[in-house]
C-alpha positions in Angstrom: -8.0 -11.3 16.4 -9.2 -9.9 13.1 -8.6 -12.0 10.0 -6.6 -10.5 7.1 -10.0 -10.1 5.2 -11.3 -7.8 8.1 -8.0 -6.0 8.9 -7.0 -5.2 5.4 -10.4 -5.2 3.6 -9.3 -7.7 0.9 -11.5 -7.7 -2.2 -13.3 -11.1 -2.0 -13.9 -11.7 -5.7 -11.1 -9.7 -7.3 -7.3 -10.2 -7.3 -5.1 -8.5 -4.7 -1.4 -7.7 -5.4 1.6 -6.9 -3.3 5.1 -5.7 -4.2 8.1 -5.3 -1.9 11.7 -6.2 -1.8 12.8 -6.7 1.8 12.9 -10.1 3.4 11.0 -8.8 6.3 8.1 -7.6 4.1 8.0 -10.8 2.1 8.0 -12.9 5.3 5.2 -10.9 6.9 3.2 -11.0 3.7 3.4 -14.8 3.6 2.5 -15.1 7.3 -0.4 -12.7 7.1 -2.0 -13.5 3.8 -0.6 -16.8 2.6 -2.2 -17.5 -0.8 -4.8 -14.7 -0.5 -2.8 -12.2 -2.4 -0.3 -12.4 -5.3 3.2 -11.0 -4.7 4.4 -9.6 -8.0 7.7 -8.2 -9.3 5.8 -5.8 -11.7 2.3 -4.5 -11.3 -0.2 -6.0 -13.7 -1.8 -3.7 -16.3 -5.1 -2.1 -15.6 -6.8 -0.5 -12.6 -6.7 -2.6 -9.5 -9.0 -2.8 -6.5 -6.3 -3.7 -3.9 -2.6 -3.0 -3.9 0.0 -3.3 -1.2 3.4 -1.8 -1.7 6.5 -1.6 0.5 7.7 2.0 0.5 11.2 2.1 -0.9 14.0 3.7 1.2 15.5 5.4 -1.8 13.9 7.6 -4.4 11.1 10.1 -4.5 8.0 9.4 -2.3 6.0 11.6 -4.6 7.0 9.5 -7.7 6.2 6.3 -5.7 2.7 7.5 -4.8 2.0 9.0 -8.3 2.7 5.7 -9.9 0.5 3.7 -7.5 -2.3 6.3 -7.6 -2.5 5.8 -11.3 -2.9 2.1 -10.9 -5.9 2.2 -8.5 -9.4 1.5 -9.6 -11.7 4.4 -8.5 -12.9 2.5 -5.4 -9.5 0.8 -4.8 -7.4 0.6 -1.7 -3.6 1.2 -1.6 -1.8 -0.1 1.4 1.7 1.2 1.9 4.1 -0.6 4.3 7.2 0.8 6.0 9.1 0.6 9.3 7.5 1.7 12.6 9.2 4.7 14.3 11.4 2.7 16.7 12.9 0.8 13.8 13.5 3.6 11.2 17.2 3.8 11.9 17.8 0.1 12.3 16.1 -0.6 9.0 17.8 2.4 7.3 14.5 4.0 6.4 14.9 7.8 5.9 11.2 8.8 6.0 8.9 9.4 9.0 5.3 8.3 9.2 4.4 11.9 8.6 6.6 12.1 5.5 4.8 9.0 4.0 1.4 10.3 4.9 2.0 13.8 3.4 3.4 12.3 0.2 0.2 10.3 -0.3 -2.0 13.3 0.5 0.0 15.4 -1.9 -0.9 13.0 -4.7 -4.6 13.5 -4.1 -5.2 10.4 -2.0 -6.7 10.3 1.5 -5.6 8.0 4.3 -8.3 6.3 6.2 -6.8 3.4 8.1 -3.6 2.4 9.9 -2.8 -1.2 10.7 0.2 -3.0 12.2 1.8 -5.2 9.5 4.3 -6.9 11.6 6.3 -6.3 14.9 8.5 -3.8 13.0 6.4 -2.7 10.1 3.2 -0.5 9.9 0.8 0.2 7.1 -1.4 3.0 6.0 -4.4 2.6 3.6 -4.9 5.3 1.0 -8.0 5.7 -1.2 -9.2 8.1 -3.9 -11.5 10.7 -2.3 -15.2 9.9 -2.9 -15.7 13.3 -4.6 -13.2 12.3 -7.3 -14.2 8.7 -8.0 -16.9 9.3 -10.6 -14.8 11.7 -12.6 -11.8 9.4 -12.6 -11.2 7.3 -15.6 -10.9 3.6 -14.8 -7.9 3.0 -17.1 -5.0 2.4 -14.7 -1.6 1.6 -16.1 
């Protein structure tokens, strides 16, 4: 079984942050990562190398991704977590996997990895395309 470092490509020498509200997300986060990442109520200022965010079931997917894209360092990873298809209705989640992927792509990100997060949650990793990394300011929010 892969370690969290391998599965989610944690940045070894830089902080990693996660944000999400559901009890299921928080429980899985503790079980998978323990003290390896910081769960935050608000994102820290500045560009970040590694972010994980639970996709909200309300609001605009586009706004969600635009906000997070602006917080990524040029070579950063953004993991988004949401219910797997069999649990969408049970967890009152209105978006499909395709909806989430398309929203990330529409913000100029590319998806390059999928990983199970828990028995009922999945995750997609998005990154800034290599061609745009050098021209991107490393300011973050």
